[in-house]
C-alpha positions as CSV (number, residue, x, y, z in Angstrom):
1,M,-8.4,-78.2,84.4
2,D,-10.2,-78.6,87.7
3,R,-8.1,-76.4,90.0
4,V,-10.0,-77.5,93.1
5,K,-9.0,-81.2,92.9
6,K,-5.8,-81.0,90.9
7,Q,-3.4,-78.9,92.9
8,A,-0.5,-81.3,93.5
9,I,2.9,-81.4,91.9
10,A,5.2,-84.4,91.5
11,I,9.0,-84.2,90.8
12,L,10.6,-87.0,88.9
13,G,14.3,-87.0,89.7
14,C,15.9,-85.5,92.7
15,G,19.4,-84.5,91.6
16,V,20.8,-81.0,91.7
17,V,17.9,-79.3,89.9
18,G,15.2,-81.6,91.2
19,G,16.5,-81.1,94.8
20,A,16.6,-77.3,94.3
21,T,13.1,-77.3,92.8
22,A,11.7,-79.4,95.7
23,K,13.4,-77.0,98.2
24,L,11.9,-74.0,96.5
25,L,8.4,-75.6,96.5
26,T,8.6,-76.4,100.2
27,Q,10.8,-73.8,101.8
28,D,9.2,-70.9,99.9
29,I,5.7,-72.2,99.5
30,D,4.0,-69.5,101.6
31,F,5.7,-66.8,99.6
32,L,4.7,-68.5,96.3
33,K,1.1,-68.8,97.4
34,K,0.9,-65.2,98.5
35,R,2.6,-64.0,95.3
36,T,0.3,-66.0,93.0
37,N,-2.9,-66.4,95.0
38,L,-2.8,-70.1,94.2
39,T,-2.9,-73.2,96.5
40,F,-0.6,-75.7,94.7
41,F,1.8,-77.9,96.7
42,L,4.5,-80.5,96.2
43,K,3.1,-84.0,97.0
44,Y,5.7,-86.4,95.6
45,I,9.4,-86.7,94.9
46,I,10.0,-89.8,92.7
47,D,13.4,-91.4,92.5
48,T,15.3,-94.6,93.4
49,N,17.9,-92.8,95.4
50,F,17.0,-90.1,98.0
51,A,20.5,-89.2,99.2
52,R,20.3,-85.7,97.7
53,A,16.8,-85.2,99.1
54,K,17.9,-86.3,102.6
55,E,20.9,-83.9,102.4
56,L,18.4,-81.1,101.8
57,N,16.3,-82.2,104.7
58,L,13.2,-82.8,102.5
59,D,10.3,-84.5,104.2
60,S,10.6,-88.2,103.7
61,S,6.8,-88.5,103.4
62,L,7.2,-87.0,99.9
63,F,9.4,-89.9,98.7
64,K,8.0,-92.4,96.1
65,S,9.8,-94.8,93.9
66,N,6.9,-95.8,91.6
67,L,6.0,-93.3,88.9
68,D,2.9,-95.3,87.8
69,E,1.5,-95.1,91.3
70,V,1.9,-91.3,91.3
71,L,0.2,-91.0,87.9
72,E,-2.9,-92.7,89.3
73,D,-3.4,-89.9,91.8
74,P,-6.2,-87.7,90.5
75,E,-4.9,-84.8,92.6
76,V,-1.6,-84.5,90.7
77,A,-1.8,-81.9,87.9
78,V,1.8,-81.4,87.0
79,V,4.8,-83.8,86.8
80,V,8.2,-82.2,86.6
81,E,10.7,-84.4,84.6
82,L,14.3,-83.8,85.8
83,V,16.0,-87.1,85.3
84,G,17.9,-86.1,82.1
85,G,18.8,-88.4,79.2
86,T,16.5,-89.5,76.4
87,T,15.6,-93.1,76.9
88,F,14.0,-93.5,80.3
89,A,13.0,-89.8,80.2
90,K,11.1,-90.2,76.9
91,N,9.2,-93.2,78.2
92,A,8.4,-91.4,81.4
93,A,7.3,-88.3,79.5
94,L,4.9,-90.2,77.3
95,K,3.5,-91.9,80.4
96,I,3.0,-88.6,82.1
97,L,1.3,-87.1,79.1
98,N,-0.9,-90.1,78.4
99,A,-2.0,-90.0,82.1
100,K,-3.2,-86.5,81.2
101,K,-0.8,-84.7,83.5
102,H,0.9,-81.5,82.4
103,L,4.7,-81.9,81.8
104,V,7.3,-79.5,82.9
105,T,10.9,-80.4,81.9
106,A,14.4,-79.0,81.8
107,N,15.5,-81.8,79.4
108,K,16.9,-80.1,76.3
109,A,18.2,-83.4,74.7
110,L,14.7,-85.0,75.1
111,L,12.9,-82.1,73.4
112,A,15.5,-81.5,70.7
113,M,15.4,-85.2,69.7
114,H,11.8,-86.1,70.4
115,G,9.9,-82.8,70.6
116,V,7.5,-83.4,67.7
117,E,6.3,-86.8,69.1
118,L,6.0,-85.4,72.7
119,F,4.2,-82.3,71.7
120,A,1.7,-84.3,69.6
121,A,1.1,-86.6,72.5
122,A,0.4,-83.6,74.8
123,R,-2.0,-82.2,72.3
124,K,-3.8,-85.5,72.0
125,N,-4.3,-85.7,75.7
126,K,-5.2,-82.0,76.1
127,V,-2.4,-81.1,78.4
128,S,0.7,-78.9,77.9
129,I,4.5,-79.1,77.9
130,S,6.5,-76.3,79.5
131,F,10.3,-76.1,79.1
132,E,11.6,-72.7,80.2
133,A,14.5,-74.3,82.1
134,S,15.8,-76.2,79.1
135,C,17.7,-73.4,77.3
136,G,19.6,-71.1,79.5
137,G,19.1,-72.1,83.1
138,G,17.2,-69.4,84.9
139,I,17.0,-66.9,81.9
140,P,13.3,-66.6,80.9
141,I,14.2,-66.8,77.2
142,I,11.5,-69.2,76.1
143,R,8.7,-67.0,77.5
144,A,10.4,-63.9,76.1
145,I,10.3,-65.4,72.6
146,Y,6.7,-66.6,72.6
147,D,5.2,-63.8,74.7
148,G,7.2,-60.6,75.0
149,L,8.4,-60.8,71.4
150,I,5.2,-62.2,69.9
151,A,4.7,-59.1,67.7
152,N,8.1,-59.5,66.1
153,K,9.5,-61.5,63.1
154,Q,12.9,-62.8,64.1
155,D,15.9,-62.3,61.8
156,A,18.6,-64.0,63.8
157,L,19.6,-65.6,67.1
158,Y,23.1,-65.8,68.6
159,G,23.6,-67.4,71.9
160,I,26.2,-68.4,74.5
161,V,24.2,-71.2,76.0
162,N,26.7,-73.5,77.7
163,G,28.1,-72.4,81.0
164,T,30.8,-75.0,81.1
165,C,32.3,-73.9,77.8
166,N,31.9,-70.2,78.6
167,Y,33.8,-70.7,81.9
168,I,36.6,-72.5,80.2
169,L,36.9,-69.9,77.4
170,T,36.8,-67.1,79.9
171,E,39.7,-68.6,81.9
172,M,41.7,-69.1,78.7
173,T,41.0,-65.6,77.4
174,L,41.4,-63.5,80.6
175,N,43.9,-65.5,82.5
176,G,45.9,-67.3,79.8
177,V,45.0,-70.7,81.3
178,S,45.4,-73.8,79.1
179,Y,42.3,-75.7,78.0
180,K,43.1,-78.7,80.2
181,K,43.7,-76.6,83.3
182,A,40.6,-74.6,82.7
183,L,38.5,-77.7,82.3
184,K,40.0,-79.2,85.5
185,E,39.1,-76.0,87.4
186,A,35.5,-76.1,86.0
187,Q,35.2,-79.7,87.2
188,E,36.5,-78.9,90.7
189,K,34.0,-76.0,91.0
190,G,31.1,-78.3,89.9
191,L,30.7,-76.5,86.6
192,A,31.7,-79.4,84.4
193,E,30.8,-83.1,84.5
194,A,33.4,-85.8,85.1
195,D,32.8,-86.7,81.4
196,P,32.5,-83.2,79.8
197,T,32.1,-84.4,76.3
198,L,28.5,-83.3,75.7
199,D,29.4,-79.8,76.8
200,V,32.8,-79.3,75.2
201,S,31.9,-81.0,71.9
202,G,29.1,-78.4,71.4
203,M,26.3,-81.0,71.4
204,D,24.6,-79.5,74.5
205,S,24.6,-76.1,72.8
206,A,23.1,-77.8,69.6
207,H,20.2,-79.3,71.6
208,K,19.4,-75.9,73.0
209,L,19.8,-74.2,69.6
210,A,17.4,-76.7,68.1
211,I,14.8,-75.8,70.7
212,L,15.3,-72.0,70.6
213,S,15.4,-71.7,66.9
214,S,12.3,-73.9,66.5
215,I,10.1,-71.5,68.4
216,T,12.0,-68.3,67.3
217,F,11.4,-69.1,63.6
218,G,8.4,-71.4,63.9
219,M,10.1,-74.3,62.2
220,Q,11.0,-77.9,63.0
221,I,14.7,-78.2,63.5
222,D,16.4,-81.6,63.1
223,V,19.2,-81.4,65.6
224,D,21.3,-83.8,63.4
225,S,21.3,-81.2,60.7
226,I,23.1,-78.7,62.8
227,P,26.9,-78.4,62.0
228,V,28.6,-78.6,65.4
229,S,32.2,-78.0,66.5
230,G,33.4,-77.7,70.1
231,I,36.1,-76.0,72.1
232,D,38.3,-78.9,73.0
233,K,40.7,-78.3,70.1
234,L,41.2,-74.6,70.6
235,D,44.8,-73.3,71.1
236,L,45.9,-70.4,73.4
237,L,47.9,-69.1,70.4
238,D,44.7,-68.4,68.4
239,I,42.8,-67.0,71.4
240,N,45.7,-64.6,72.1
241,S,46.1,-63.7,68.4
242,G,42.4,-62.9,68.2
243,K,42.7,-60.6,71.2
244,E,45.5,-58.7,69.4
245,L,43.2,-58.2,66.5
246,G,40.3,-57.0,68.7
247,Y,38.3,-60.3,69.0
248,I,37.1,-62.5,71.9
249,I,36.4,-66.2,71.4
250,K,33.1,-67.7,72.4
251,L,31.1,-70.9,71.6
252,I,28.3,-69.4,69.6
253,A,25.0,-71.1,68.8
254,M,23.7,-69.2,65.8
255,A,20.6,-69.3,63.6
256,R,19.7,-66.7,61.0
257,L,17.4,-66.3,58.0
258,V,19.2,-65.9,54.7
259,D,16.7,-65.3,51.8
260,G,14.0,-67.3,53.6
261,K,16.4,-70.2,54.4
262,L,17.9,-71.0,57.8
263,A,21.6,-70.9,58.3
264,I,22.4,-72.7,61.6
265,R,25.5,-73.9,63.4
266,V,27.3,-74.2,66.7
267,A,31.0,-73.3,66.6
268,P,33.7,-71.4,68.4
269,S,33.6,-67.9,66.9
270,F,35.5,-64.6,67.2
271,I,33.4,-61.6,68.0
272,R,34.4,-58.0,68.4
273,K,35.3,-56.9,71.9
274,E,32.6,-54.2,71.6
275,H,29.7,-56.7,71.1
276,P,27.7,-57.3,74.3
277,L,28.2,-61.1,74.0
278,A,32.0,-60.7,74.1
279,W,32.1,-60.0,77.8
280,V,29.6,-62.6,79.0
281,T,32.0,-64.3,81.4
282,G,32.2,-67.3,83.6
283,S,29.2,-69.7,83.7
284,F,26.8,-67.0,82.6
285,N,24.7,-67.4,79.5
286,A,23.3,-64.8,77.1
287,I,21.1,-64.9,74.0
288,S,20.9,-62.1,71.4
289,L,17.8,-61.8,69.3
290,Y,17.4,-59.5,66.3
291,S,13.7,-58.7,65.7
292,H,12.1,-56.7,62.9
293,A,10.3,-54.3,65.2
294,L,12.4,-54.2,68.4
295,G,15.8,-54.6,66.8
296,H,18.6,-56.1,69.0
297,S,17.8,-57.4,72.4
298,M,19.9,-59.5,74.8
299,Y,18.9,-61.8,77.6
300,Y,21.5,-62.5,80.2
301,G,21.7,-64.5,83.4
302,R,22.9,-67.7,85.1
303,G,22.7,-70.5,82.6
304,A,23.1,-73.4,85.0
305,G,23.0,-74.5,88.6
306,G,20.3,-75.9,90.8
307,S,18.7,-72.7,92.1
308,P,18.7,-70.7,88.8
309,T,17.2,-73.6,86.9
310,A,14.7,-74.3,89.7
311,S,13.6,-70.7,89.3
312,A,12.6,-71.4,85.7
313,V,11.0,-74.8,86.5
314,V,8.8,-73.2,89.2
315,S,7.8,-70.4,86.9
316,D,6.5,-73.1,84.5
317,I,4.6,-74.8,87.2
318,I,2.9,-71.5,88.2
319,S,2.0,-70.9,84.6
320,V,0.2,-74.3,84.4
321,F,-1.8,-73.5,87.5
322,L,-2.7,-70.0,86.3
323,G,-4.0,-71.6,83.1
324,T,-1.6,-69.6,80.8
325,A,0.6,-72.6,79.8
326,E,-2.4,-74.6,78.6
327,K,-3.8,-71.6,76.7
328,T,-0.5,-70.7,75.1
329,F,0.2,-74.4,74.2
330,S,-3.2,-74.9,72.6
331,T,-3.4,-71.5,70.7
332,L,0.1,-70.6,69.3
333,P,1.1,-72.3,66.1
334,I,4.8,-72.2,66.8
335,W,5.3,-75.6,68.6
336,P,7.2,-78.4,66.8
337,D,4.2,-80.6,66.1
338,K,2.4,-77.7,64.4
339,T,5.3,-76.5,62.1
340,K,7.1,-77.7,59.1
341,P,10.7,-78.7,58.7
342,A,13.0,-75.7,58.3
343,P,14.3,-75.0,54.8
344,L,18.0,-75.0,55.4
345,L,20.6,-73.0,53.6
346,P,22.6,-75.5,51.5
347,D,25.9,-76.6,53.0
348,G,28.7,-74.3,51.8
349,E,26.4,-71.5,50.7
350,G,26.8,-69.4,53.8
351,K,29.0,-66.3,53.8
352,G,31.2,-64.9,56.5
353,R,34.6,-63.8,57.5
354,Y,37.3,-66.1,58.8
355,Y,40.4,-66.2,61.0
356,L,43.1,-68.5,59.7
357,R,46.4,-69.6,61.2
358,I,48.8,-71.2,58.7
359,N,52.0,-72.7,60.1
360,A,54.2,-72.2,57.1
361,K,58.0,-72.6,56.4
362,D,59.9,-69.4,56.7
363,C,61.0,-69.1,53.1
364,A,60.5,-66.9,50.1
365,G,57.4,-67.1,48.0
366,V,55.1,-68.7,50.7
367,L,52.8,-65.7,51.1
368,S,52.5,-65.2,47.3
369,K,51.4,-68.8,46.9
370,I,48.8,-68.5,49.6
371,A,47.5,-65.3,48.1
372,S,47.3,-66.9,44.7
373,V,45.1,-69.7,46.1
374,F,42.9,-67.1,47.8
375,A,42.5,-65.2,44.5
376,E,41.6,-68.3,42.7
377,N,38.7,-68.8,45.1
378,D,37.5,-65.2,45.2
379,I,38.8,-64.6,48.8
380,S,39.9,-61.2,49.8
381,I,42.4,-60.7,52.7
382,S,41.5,-58.1,55.3
383,S,44.7,-58.3,57.4
384,V,47.8,-60.4,57.9
385,L,49.7,-60.9,61.2
386,Q,53.0,-62.8,61.2
387,K,53.9,-64.3,64.6
388,E,57.5,-64.9,65.9
389,L,59.5,-67.8,64.5
390,V,58.9,-71.3,65.9
391,E,61.8,-73.7,65.4
392,E,61.7,-77.4,65.3
393,T,64.7,-79.3,66.7
394,A,66.0,-82.8,66.5
395,G,68.6,-83.0,69.2
396,E,71.0,-80.0,68.7
397,Q,70.2,-79.7,65.0
398,I,67.5,-77.3,63.6
399,T,65.5,-79.3,61.0
400,G,63.0,-76.7,60.0
401,A,61.6,-73.3,60.9
402,Y,57.9,-72.3,60.8
403,V,56.1,-69.1,61.1
404,P,52.5,-68.9,62.3
405,V,50.8,-66.6,59.7
406,I,47.5,-65.2,60.9
407,I,45.1,-64.1,58.2
408,I,41.7,-62.3,58.5
409,T,39.5,-62.5,55.4
410,H,36.7,-60.3,54.1
411,K,33.3,-62.0,53.7
412,V,33.6,-65.1,51.6
413,K,31.4,-68.0,50.5
414,E,32.0,-71.0,52.9
415,E,32.5,-73.4,50.0
416,N,35.2,-71.3,48.5
417,M,36.9,-71.1,51.9
418,R,37.0,-74.9,52.3
419,K,38.4,-75.3,48.8
420,A,41.2,-72.8,49.5
421,I,42.0,-74.4,52.9
422,A,42.2,-77.9,51.3
423,K,44.6,-76.7,48.6
424,I,46.9,-74.8,51.0
425,D,46.9,-77.7,53.5
426,A,48.4,-79.8,50.6
427,F,51.4,-77.5,50.1
428,D,54.7,-79.0,51.4
429,F,55.6,-75.7,53.1
430,V,52.6,-76.1,55.5
431,K,53.5,-77.9,58.7
432,S,50.0,-78.8,60.0
433,K,46.3,-78.4,59.2
434,I,45.2,-74.8,58.9
435,V,43.3,-73.6,61.9
436,Y,40.2,-71.6,60.9
437,I,37.6,-69.9,63.1
438,H,34.4,-68.1,62.2
439,I,34.2,-64.4,62.8
440,M,30.7,-63.3,63.9
441,D,30.0,-59.8,62.7
442,E,27.3,-57.7,64.3
443,H,24.0,-58.6,62.7
444,E,22.2,-55.8,60.9
445,E,19.1,-54.5,62.6
446,I,16.2,-54.3,60.2
447,F,13.4,-51.9,61.2
């Protein structure tokens, strides 16, 4: 790259992150130049609506509405894609790469769904893709994996990677707030979208997990192959029952190697109060990695917001101008277009412990029938907690009485757990579908 002529940066999209990035590249440019000994500068902000840019008092001479015109400028070395989504963003990314400009992006959905194609296009055009801001806001987790931990084989990855969900679960756990109320508070504080589906369904976490696990294990990850469940069906009764038993609920993005195959999922999970992930609160994110030489390490910080995410975006820009991004991109064989599809652990083959809540009629023989089904499916019970009686009424008449029975199992094959749950659900003494939640045990460190 000719660093004399190609010193300019263009930002595509001036929303929360784009605006914060532009502000950092203008307001703090003297500090950045002094710290890096580089002479890059922001030349363009590309958008169709500059309301946010004007609120931030950004120089209107930077404003452009035509991406193609910007791509024709030979001085532009880096284009930062911050528009989000996957349709326009994909077309724009391909244009940027085919124009032989380095791409910096925070777009996790784009990379999770189209990473192989985009990385191949970048390689063909001898440019790089940098995406530190895609998986954990300002936490430098991507660089930690491919740089700081390059000497390590990775055994497992566990992450809290969605700030919206973590804020909601924190409020439910610590303050006893209902899901609906916690979500409303998150929206009022700007921590949740008006339509929070992508976050609370777990899909945002799945996109991030696909990216993180692909470079952690050096495998292509099909995001559609990741089992995903979200937090929108969680009940305070289960959260409080888990607390009584020493557990905290978190939305965990997990990937681990089991006999050479990858077990991967996003799901609400109980973790021991003593685990460092248990007390990652509010909108903070954290990723735990288990490496064969280092052992357990955890990376913690603000997982969302304009300024934290802009921090990661600008670090990628600097890496491009230093030449390290291009060197890393061209040399390391861990990127999606250079790896093979992950061999996945077959569905149902995984093993783990479970929390179950069974709303059963308060009558003789119920527990023995449940225990019998567990025995048939080779499931061992670790503990049982019977909650107070819940009565159903129709007018003044009591029509039935149910007791929430909380069961913690020992480690069991997932397929066996599903079979047992299906059989117990069919009993006439069970009021509603069994609630079952994964329990995440501390991963064994292997040195």
